N, C-alpha and C positions, 0 to 999 in steps of 0.2 A: 507353531511358537509363537504369535503374532510380537516385534519386536515392543521392545522400554518403550515408553511415552515418550515421547521428544528424542529418538534415535531414531527413528524408520531411514535413516541412511546407512544402516551397520553393516559391516561386509558381512556379518555372521547368517545376518539372519534370511534365511531362503527363500529368493522369490522376492527381494524385497523393494522394492522401484528406489534407479538412482536418484538423485537428484540432477540436472543439467550439470556440465563441470568444463569452468575456462579458466585462462588463468589473469581472466581481467572481471571477473567475479570480487563485487565486494561486499560489505558487510551494512544493511538499514535500518537504523536503531529510530521509534519511533514513539509516544505515548497515546494510549486510548485508553478508554474507559475498560473500566469490570466488564461490563454488557460487551459491549467490543470484543475486548480482552475472550473472554471466556466464546461466542458468539467464535471465534477466529480457532482458538481450540478445538472447537468443535468440527467446525469443517473440514479442518486438514484429519481431525478424527475419524470422523466419517468417510471421508477421501485417504483413507491411507497412504496419507503423504506428512514431514511438517506442516510446520505454517510456515516457515520461510521458500516450502515451494509452493506454499496455496497463495504467499503472496506475490512470489514471481511468477506463478501464472495466469493474474489476475493484471498484474502488469501488462506481462504478454498479450490480455486479452483485450487491456481499453483501450478503446476507440477515441484519434485525436486528431488534430484535426491541422493542413497544411504550414499551419505555425509552434506544433507541437504540444497543445493546450488538448488534454482531455473535453472530450464532444458532447457534453455530458450540461445539465440548467447549472448557473454558477452552486459554489459549494457552501455548503454551512458552512464550513470552516474559514474563508478564501475572504482575508479585509474585506472589507465596502470600500466602492472607490474611494477615492479624497474628492472630498470638495470643495471644487475652483472657490479660491478664495472669494468673496461678495468685492465688490469698485469700489475702488475709495474714494469715501465722498468728497469732493473741494468746495469749502464752501470763497466762496467771493466776499472780496471789500470794499 
């Protein structure tokens, strides 16, 4: 019998995979659209893991450069680079 939805790491479910555990695990909270929420839950359900385990896996697989920045193109959620202030025009008298 599969684990109840959202409780995939329950010790009472034989054969249920366990999330990696360490004393340094932290909570990660986020706000997403309804579509992103459904997509994450659907993907986790198909993999047989929790959404937390899915996010942990995605973060582990994310490629970063030497500065720790993701190697993909500019995120559509990242703030746009600040525009340089236009040079001040001085009026000569």
